[in-house]
Chimera marker file (.cmm) of the C-alpha trace (Angstrom):
<marker_set name="trace">
<marker id="1" x="-64.344" y="169.441" z="60.731" r="1" g="1" b="0" radius="0.5"/>
<marker id="2" x="-66.675" y="172.388" z="61.598" r="1" g="1" b="0" radius="0.5"/>
<marker id="3" x="-66.359" y="176.030" z="61.666" r="1" g="1" b="0" radius="0.5"/>
<marker id="4" x="-65.640" y="178.353" z="65.071" r="1" g="1" b="0" radius="0.5"/>
<marker id="5" x="-65.019" y="181.477" z="63.733" r="1" g="1" b="0" radius="0.5"/>
<marker id="6" x="-62.130" y="180.995" z="61.429" r="1" g="1" b="0" radius="0.5"/>
<marker id="7" x="-60.655" y="178.267" z="62.892" r="1" g="1" b="0" radius="0.5"/>
<marker id="8" x="-60.971" y="175.284" z="61.956" r="1" g="1" b="0" radius="0.5"/>
<marker id="9" x="-61.731" y="172.092" z="65.061" r="1" g="1" b="0" radius="0.5"/>
<marker id="10" x="-61.204" y="168.811" z="64.545" r="1" g="1" b="0" radius="0.5"/>
<marker id="11" x="-63.882" y="166.272" z="66.276" r="1" g="1" b="0" radius="0.5"/>
<marker id="12" x="-62.547" y="163.165" z="66.976" r="1" g="1" b="0" radius="0.5"/>
<marker id="13" x="-63.588" y="160.188" z="65.495" r="1" g="1" b="0" radius="0.5"/>
<marker id="14" x="-65.693" y="157.500" z="68.034" r="1" g="1" b="0" radius="0.5"/>
<marker id="15" x="-63.725" y="154.635" z="69.948" r="1" g="1" b="0" radius="0.5"/>
<marker id="16" x="-64.018" y="151.285" z="69.098" r="1" g="1" b="0" radius="0.5"/>
<marker id="17" x="-66.842" y="149.822" z="70.145" r="1" g="1" b="0" radius="0.5"/>
<marker id="18" x="-66.743" y="146.348" z="72.095" r="1" g="1" b="0" radius="0.5"/>
<marker id="19" x="-69.022" y="143.721" z="71.204" r="1" g="1" b="0" radius="0.5"/>
<marker id="20" x="-69.414" y="142.138" z="74.299" r="1" g="1" b="0" radius="0.5"/>
<marker id="21" x="-70.221" y="145.343" z="76.063" r="1" g="1" b="0" radius="0.5"/>
<marker id="22" x="-72.448" y="146.438" z="73.552" r="1" g="1" b="0" radius="0.5"/>
<marker id="23" x="-74.351" y="143.075" z="73.559" r="1" g="1" b="0" radius="0.5"/>
<marker id="24" x="-74.944" y="143.649" z="77.348" r="1" g="1" b="0" radius="0.5"/>
<marker id="25" x="-76.160" y="147.059" z="77.199" r="1" g="1" b="0" radius="0.5"/>
<marker id="26" x="-79.136" y="145.851" z="74.658" r="1" g="1" b="0" radius="0.5"/>
<marker id="27" x="-79.726" y="142.667" z="76.366" r="1" g="1" b="0" radius="0.5"/>
<marker id="28" x="-80.943" y="144.450" z="79.535" r="1" g="1" b="0" radius="0.5"/>
<marker id="29" x="-81.955" y="142.622" z="82.666" r="1" g="1" b="0" radius="0.5"/>
<marker id="30" x="-85.022" y="140.936" z="82.002" r="1" g="1" b="0" radius="0.5"/>
<marker id="31" x="-86.191" y="140.945" z="85.562" r="1" g="1" b="0" radius="0.5"/>
<marker id="32" x="-86.738" y="144.707" z="85.618" r="1" g="1" b="0" radius="0.5"/>
<marker id="33" x="-90.035" y="145.548" z="85.224" r="1" g="1" b="0" radius="0.5"/>
<marker id="34" x="-90.267" y="148.726" z="82.889" r="1" g="1" b="0" radius="0.5"/>
<marker id="35" x="-92.685" y="151.930" z="83.184" r="1" g="1" b="0" radius="0.5"/>
<marker id="36" x="-93.734" y="151.329" z="79.745" r="1" g="1" b="0" radius="0.5"/>
<marker id="37" x="-94.549" y="147.317" z="80.428" r="1" g="1" b="0" radius="0.5"/>
<marker id="38" x="-96.805" y="148.353" z="83.240" r="1" g="1" b="0" radius="0.5"/>
<marker id="39" x="-98.734" y="151.634" z="81.703" r="1" g="1" b="0" radius="0.5"/>
<marker id="40" x="-99.148" y="151.629" z="78.018" r="1" g="1" b="0" radius="0.5"/>
<marker id="41" x="-101.949" y="154.760" z="77.803" r="1" g="1" b="0" radius="0.5"/>
<marker id="42" x="-101.361" y="157.831" z="78.331" r="1" g="1" b="0" radius="0.5"/>
<marker id="43" x="-104.346" y="160.129" z="79.567" r="1" g="1" b="0" radius="0.5"/>
<marker id="44" x="-105.113" y="164.096" z="79.459" r="1" g="1" b="0" radius="0.5"/>
<marker id="45" x="-107.156" y="166.066" z="81.378" r="1" g="1" b="0" radius="0.5"/>
<marker id="46" x="-108.100" y="169.594" z="82.039" r="1" g="1" b="0" radius="0.5"/>
<marker id="47" x="-108.036" y="170.811" z="85.811" r="1" g="1" b="0" radius="0.5"/>
<marker id="48" x="-108.025" y="173.955" z="87.769" r="1" g="1" b="0" radius="0.5"/>
<marker id="49" x="-104.538" y="175.346" z="88.375" r="1" g="1" b="0" radius="0.5"/>
<marker id="50" x="-106.366" y="174.857" z="92.560" r="1" g="1" b="0" radius="0.5"/>
<marker id="51" x="-106.879" y="171.442" z="91.775" r="1" g="1" b="0" radius="0.5"/>
<marker id="52" x="-103.725" y="170.577" z="90.910" r="1" g="1" b="0" radius="0.5"/>
<marker id="53" x="-102.078" y="172.401" z="93.163" r="1" g="1" b="0" radius="0.5"/>
<marker id="54" x="-103.944" y="170.270" z="95.933" r="1" g="1" b="0" radius="0.5"/>
<marker id="55" x="-102.671" y="166.553" z="94.107" r="1" g="1" b="0" radius="0.5"/>
<marker id="56" x="-99.213" y="168.176" z="93.729" r="1" g="1" b="0" radius="0.5"/>
<marker id="57" x="-99.573" y="168.862" z="97.714" r="1" g="1" b="0" radius="0.5"/>
<marker id="58" x="-101.274" y="165.759" z="98.590" r="1" g="1" b="0" radius="0.5"/>
<marker id="59" x="-98.854" y="163.429" z="96.564" r="1" g="1" b="0" radius="0.5"/>
<marker id="60" x="-95.671" y="165.336" z="98.235" r="1" g="1" b="0" radius="0.5"/>
<marker id="61" x="-96.700" y="165.202" z="101.924" r="1" g="1" b="0" radius="0.5"/>
<marker id="62" x="-97.323" y="161.606" z="100.981" r="1" g="1" b="0" radius="0.5"/>
<marker id="63" x="-93.697" y="160.897" z="99.637" r="1" g="1" b="0" radius="0.5"/>
<marker id="64" x="-94.992" y="159.737" z="95.808" r="1" g="1" b="0" radius="0.5"/>
<marker id="65" x="-95.385" y="161.187" z="92.486" r="1" g="1" b="0" radius="0.5"/>
<marker id="66" x="-98.698" y="163.017" z="91.069" r="1" g="1" b="0" radius="0.5"/>
<marker id="67" x="-99.090" y="160.101" z="88.856" r="1" g="1" b="0" radius="0.5"/>
<marker id="68" x="-98.444" y="157.166" z="91.043" r="1" g="1" b="0" radius="0.5"/>
<marker id="69" x="-101.096" y="158.839" z="93.249" r="1" g="1" b="0" radius="0.5"/>
<marker id="70" x="-103.210" y="159.258" z="90.607" r="1" g="1" b="0" radius="0.5"/>
<marker id="71" x="-103.240" y="155.835" z="89.724" r="1" g="1" b="0" radius="0.5"/>
<marker id="72" x="-103.959" y="154.464" z="93.253" r="1" g="1" b="0" radius="0.5"/>
<marker id="73" x="-107.271" y="156.549" z="92.851" r="1" g="1" b="0" radius="0.5"/>
<marker id="74" x="-107.946" y="155.093" z="89.233" r="1" g="1" b="0" radius="0.5"/>
<marker id="75" x="-107.459" y="151.362" z="90.593" r="1" g="1" b="0" radius="0.5"/>
<marker id="76" x="-109.022" y="152.315" z="93.680" r="1" g="1" b="0" radius="0.5"/>
<marker id="77" x="-112.178" y="153.743" z="91.728" r="1" g="1" b="0" radius="0.5"/>
<marker id="78" x="-112.012" y="151.333" z="88.779" r="1" g="1" b="0" radius="0.5"/>
<marker id="79" x="-110.910" y="148.013" z="90.542" r="1" g="1" b="0" radius="0.5"/>
<marker id="80" x="-110.644" y="144.984" z="87.646" r="1" g="1" b="0" radius="0.5"/>
<marker id="81" x="-113.895" y="142.999" z="87.762" r="1" g="1" b="0" radius="0.5"/>
<marker id="82" x="-112.872" y="139.541" z="88.511" r="1" g="1" b="0" radius="0.5"/>
<link id1="1" id2="2" r="1" g="1" b="0" radius="0.2"/>
<link id1="2" id2="3" r="1" g="1" b="0" radius="0.2"/>
<link id1="3" id2="4" r="1" g="1" b="0" radius="0.2"/>
<link id1="4" id2="5" r="1" g="1" b="0" radius="0.2"/>
<link id1="5" id2="6" r="1" g="1" b="0" radius="0.2"/>
<link id1="6" id2="7" r="1" g="1" b="0" radius="0.2"/>
<link id1="7" id2="8" r="1" g="1" b="0" radius="0.2"/>
<link id1="8" id2="9" r="1" g="1" b="0" radius="0.2"/>
<link id1="9" id2="10" r="1" g="1" b="0" radius="0.2"/>
<link id1="10" id2="11" r="1" g="1" b="0" radius="0.2"/>
<link id1="11" id2="12" r="1" g="1" b="0" radius="0.2"/>
<link id1="12" id2="13" r="1" g="1" b="0" radius="0.2"/>
<link id1="13" id2="14" r="1" g="1" b="0" radius="0.2"/>
<link id1="14" id2="15" r="1" g="1" b="0" radius="0.2"/>
<link id1="15" id2="16" r="1" g="1" b="0" radius="0.2"/>
<link id1="16" id2="17" r="1" g="1" b="0" radius="0.2"/>
<link id1="17" id2="18" r="1" g="1" b="0" radius="0.2"/>
<link id1="18" id2="19" r="1" g="1" b="0" radius="0.2"/>
<link id1="19" id2="20" r="1" g="1" b="0" radius="0.2"/>
<link id1="20" id2="21" r="1" g="1" b="0" radius="0.2"/>
<link id1="21" id2="22" r="1" g="1" b="0" radius="0.2"/>
<link id1="22" id2="23" r="1" g="1" b="0" radius="0.2"/>
<link id1="23" id2="24" r="1" g="1" b="0" radius="0.2"/>
<link id1="24" id2="25" r="1" g="1" b="0" radius="0.2"/>
<link id1="25" id2="26" r="1" g="1" b="0" radius="0.2"/>
<link id1="26" id2="27" r="1" g="1" b="0" radius="0.2"/>
<link id1="27" id2="28" r="1" g="1" b="0" radius="0.2"/>
<link id1="28" id2="29" r="1" g="1" b="0" radius="0.2"/>
<link id1="29" id2="30" r="1" g="1" b="0" radius="0.2"/>
<link id1="30" id2="31" r="1" g="1" b="0" radius="0.2"/>
<link id1="31" id2="32" r="1" g="1" b="0" radius="0.2"/>
<link id1="32" id2="33" r="1" g="1" b="0" radius="0.2"/>
<link id1="33" id2="34" r="1" g="1" b="0" radius="0.2"/>
<link id1="34" id2="35" r="1" g="1" b="0" radius="0.2"/>
<link id1="35" id2="36" r="1" g="1" b="0" radius="0.2"/>
<link id1="36" id2="37" r="1" g="1" b="0" radius="0.2"/>
<link id1="37" id2="38" r="1" g="1" b="0" radius="0.2"/>
<link id1="38" id2="39" r="1" g="1" b="0" radius="0.2"/>
<link id1="39" id2="40" r="1" g="1" b="0" radius="0.2"/>
<link id1="40" id2="41" r="1" g="1" b="0" radius="0.2"/>
<link id1="41" id2="42" r="1" g="1" b="0" radius="0.2"/>
<link id1="42" id2="43" r="1" g="1" b="0" radius="0.2"/>
<link id1="43" id2="44" r="1" g="1" b="0" radius="0.2"/>
<link id1="44" id2="45" r="1" g="1" b="0" radius="0.2"/>
<link id1="45" id2="46" r="1" g="1" b="0" radius="0.2"/>
<link id1="46" id2="47" r="1" g="1" b="0" radius="0.2"/>
<link id1="47" id2="48" r="1" g="1" b="0" radius="0.2"/>
<link id1="48" id2="49" r="1" g="1" b="0" radius="0.2"/>
<link id1="49" id2="50" r="1" g="1" b="0" radius="0.2"/>
<link id1="50" id2="51" r="1" g="1" b="0" radius="0.2"/>
<link id1="51" id2="52" r="1" g="1" b="0" radius="0.2"/>
<link id1="52" id2="53" r="1" g="1" b="0" radius="0.2"/>
<link id1="53" id2="54" r="1" g="1" b="0" radius="0.2"/>
<link id1="54" id2="55" r="1" g="1" b="0" radius="0.2"/>
<link id1="55" id2="56" r="1" g="1" b="0" radius="0.2"/>
<link id1="56" id2="57" r="1" g="1" b="0" radius="0.2"/>
<link id1="57" id2="58" r="1" g="1" b="0" radius="0.2"/>
<link id1="58" id2="59" r="1" g="1" b="0" radius="0.2"/>
<link id1="59" id2="60" r="1" g="1" b="0" radius="0.2"/>
<link id1="60" id2="61" r="1" g="1" b="0" radius="0.2"/>
<link id1="61" id2="62" r="1" g="1" b="0" radius="0.2"/>
<link id1="62" id2="63" r="1" g="1" b="0" radius="0.2"/>
<link id1="63" id2="64" r="1" g="1" b="0" radius="0.2"/>
<link id1="64" id2="65" r="1" g="1" b="0" radius="0.2"/>
<link id1="65" id2="66" r="1" g="1" b="0" radius="0.2"/>
<link id1="66" id2="67" r="1" g="1" b="0" radius="0.2"/>
<link id1="67" id2="68" r="1" g="1" b="0" radius="0.2"/>
<link id1="68" id2="69" r="1" g="1" b="0" radius="0.2"/>
<link id1="69" id2="70" r="1" g="1" b="0" radius="0.2"/>
<link id1="70" id2="71" r="1" g="1" b="0" radius="0.2"/>
<link id1="71" id2="72" r="1" g="1" b="0" radius="0.2"/>
<link id1="72" id2="73" r="1" g="1" b="0" radius="0.2"/>
<link id1="73" id2="74" r="1" g="1" b="0" radius="0.2"/>
<link id1="74" id2="75" r="1" g="1" b="0" radius="0.2"/>
<link id1="75" id2="76" r="1" g="1" b="0" radius="0.2"/>
<link id1="76" id2="77" r="1" g="1" b="0" radius="0.2"/>
<link id1="77" id2="78" r="1" g="1" b="0" radius="0.2"/>
<link id1="78" id2="79" r="1" g="1" b="0" radius="0.2"/>
<link id1="79" id2="80" r="1" g="1" b="0" radius="0.2"/>
<link id1="80" id2="81" r="1" g="1" b="0" radius="0.2"/>
<link id1="81" id2="82" r="1" g="1" b="0" radius="0.2"/>
</marker_set>
């Protein structure tokens, strides 16, 4: 029960869980590649507001996110050695 002013408001009970649905949700789709599977490290750097604006405009005009734009740039600049 919670109190709102002088009145008591009952909070309903959680509906019973469907074990099949719970298992399906927890299983997920194994064929889907999650962002964490590809990128496991975060990089933080300080840039000027003007540079940030140029990067954002460039990403927007290419129809991509800033993160994807910078990942591509870093991959081109620092390719894996084979």
